[in-house]
N, C-alpha and C positions, 0 to 999 in steps of 0.2 A: 466566422470571419468572412468567407466568401470572396469571389473575384480575385483569388490569390492562387498562384501556382508556384510550388516549390519544385525546383529542378535539382534532383537529389542524386549525388554520387553515392552508391551503396558499397563501394570498395570491391575487393576481389571476389566476394560471394559468401564467405562464411559469416555467421552472425557476429562473431567477435571482431571481424574486420570493418564493421560499420561504425562510424563515429557517433558519439552521443548526440551531436547536432543533427545528423541525418535521422537517427532514430526518433528524436523529438519531432522533426518535421513530418515524418510518417504518422506518428501518433496524432498529430494535430490535423491531419488531412482526412477528408470525407471519402475521397476516391484516390486510389493508387493505380497509375497507368504505366505500362511499360511493355517492352518486348517479352514475349511469352516466357522465355527461359529465366529472365530476371525476376518476373513476378513470382514464378515458382520458388525462387530462392528466398523470398521474403514473406509470402502470404501466411505461412504457418505462424509467424511471429506477430501478426497483426489481425487477430480474429475480429470479425464484425465490420471490417472495412469493405467497401465496394472495390473490386478489382476488375480492370479492363485491360485487354491485351491486343496488340497487333503483331503481325509476323515480321520476319526479316524483309528488308527493302521497302517497308511501309512507314518509314520514319516521319515523313511530312504528314501523312494521315494521322499518325500518333500524336503529333504536335497539335494539329487542328482539333483532335478529339479533346485534348486538354483544355484548349480555349473554349470549346463548346460547353464542356462541363462546368468550367469556371463561370461562364455566362449564366448558368442556372443558379448562381449564388453559392456554389460549393467551393471548398478549399481542396485543391488538387495537388498530388505529388506525382511528378513524372520521374521515374527512376531510370538510372543508367548504371552500368557496371563501372567500376573505377571512379573516375572523376568526370562529372558532366561537362567540364570545360576542356577535357583532353580527349579529342576524337569523340566527343559526346554530343548531347542534344541541346546544350546551352545556346550555341550559336544559331541554329535554325529557329529556336524559340524566340530569340530576340529579333531575328529578321521578320518573323511572322507577327510579332507583337505590335507592329505598326498598324495592323488591321484590327487590333483589339485594344485600343488605348485605355479602356476601362479596367483592364486586367493587370495586376501587379505581378512581376516575376521576382523570385528570390532564389539565387543559386546557392546550394549547399555543397561544399567541397567534399570529396571522397578520396580514398587512397587509390591512386592509379596503378596500373599493372607494372609500370617501370619501377615504382617504389616497393610494392609488395613482392615483386619478383626479385628485385635487388636484395631484399632482406633474406630471401631464401639462399641466394648465392654468396652472400657475405657483404661485399662492398664494391660492386662493379661500377657504380656511378658516383664515386666519392670525390671526383673533380669535375671540371666542365664536361657537360654531356648534352646530347640532343636526342630527340625522339623522332623517328621516321617511320611512317606507315608504308608497307609494301603493297597495299591495296591500290590498284589503279582504276577502281570504279569511278572515283571522282577526281583523281589526280593523274594526269598523263604519265606514262612510264618514263618519258624523256625528262620530266621534271624530277621524278624520284631518283633517276640515275644521277642527275646533277647534284642533288642533295647528298647522296651517298658519297660521291666524289669529293664534295666540299667538306663533308664531315671528316673524311680521312685526311685531306690536305690540312685541315685545322687541328688534327690530332685530338678530336673529341672521342670520348667514350660514347657509345651509341646504344639505344634501346630500339629494337625493331618491333613494331606492332604489325599484326595481320601478315605474318610471314608466309602463310600458305593457305590454300583451300583446294577443293576438288578441281576448280578451273585454273588455279595458279600453283600447281604442284611443284613447278621448277623455279618459282620466283626467289626463294631463298638462295638457291644455287646461283642464279643470275646475279643477285645482289652481292654475294661473296666474290664472284669473279670481278665485278665492277670495283669493289674495294681493293682487291688484290692488284688490279691493273692501275688503280689510283695511287699505289705505293705502299699499301699495308703488307707487312711481311706474312708469309704463310703460317708462321708459328705464333702470330698474335693471339693472345689469350681471349677466349670467348666462352659463352655459356648460354643455356636456355632453361626455361622453367615451363612445364605444362600444368594446366589446371590449377593456377595459383589460388591458394586459399580455399580450394574445393577438394572433394574426395578424389584421391588418386594423384595428388600433387607429386610431380617428379622433376628432378633437376639434373643437369649434366654440365660439365666443363670440358672444353676441347679447344683445339687450335682453329684458326680461321680456315685453314685448308681442310681439316677434318669436318668442320661445320658445313662446308660446301657440298659434302656428300651425305649429310644427314637429312632424314625426312621428319618434318615436324607437322603438327596439326594447327588448325586455326585458333586453338585455345592456348597457344604457346607464345611467350614473349622471349625474344632473342637478345642477348647482350654481347656487344663487341667492345672489348677493352680498348684503351688507347695504347700508344706504343710502349708505355711503361707498366701496363697492367700485367698481372701474373696469376698463375693458378697454384693453389696450395691446399692439400687435404680436401679436395672437392669443392673449394671455394674459388671465387674470382675476385681479385682485389685490385682496385685502382688506387694508386698512392695519392694522398692529399698533398704531400710535399714536405711534411714534417721530417726533421732529422730524428729518427727513432733509435738509431744505433750509434754508439760512440766509436 
């Protein structure tokens, strides 16, 4: 086919979490390109393919590599964890595509961490919700703070991406304090899931006040319920609004 780049969301990481559409795109590709960790997750299932990797913080170099390889007449798959359009590489690929008008881009959706993590916890996002990243590498903390405040004022359920790293060890605590000061009650139901869809998946439910004292890693997705969410038997449930009891 050639001059074609699939931008593929591979889901949470396990083979079973990849969609049939994503698998087909990888099968049809000559070269699979991605962050080193993501390539390791898929390479065993696609023998005979050429694999190329770049490290963390080399996202633009990775995108340009895709365009260069596509320019050689090859079909390329750029892989991202979760969904490529949710904190993924779809956006920079389209921005760079102006420089490569001969290359066609096709986005293949995947299961993002908010959805796969929600399934582990039960039903934390079963009503209106929003996704907020706590990484301030490309978004000023002042903007993140406003978004957290607005989400609480709007009584949204929230999924928090990138809640922690070595340099941002206290960001989840800071976020919890912002939400508490914005009017969330300390007993608001919350939860988090580590290593979603990978070996060592762990989940926990707790109150917002308890969450403010928890340490989580960068492979964790955090869920903040709305004012009506509740915890039951290790699950976090946000009501849809149906009358289920007489």
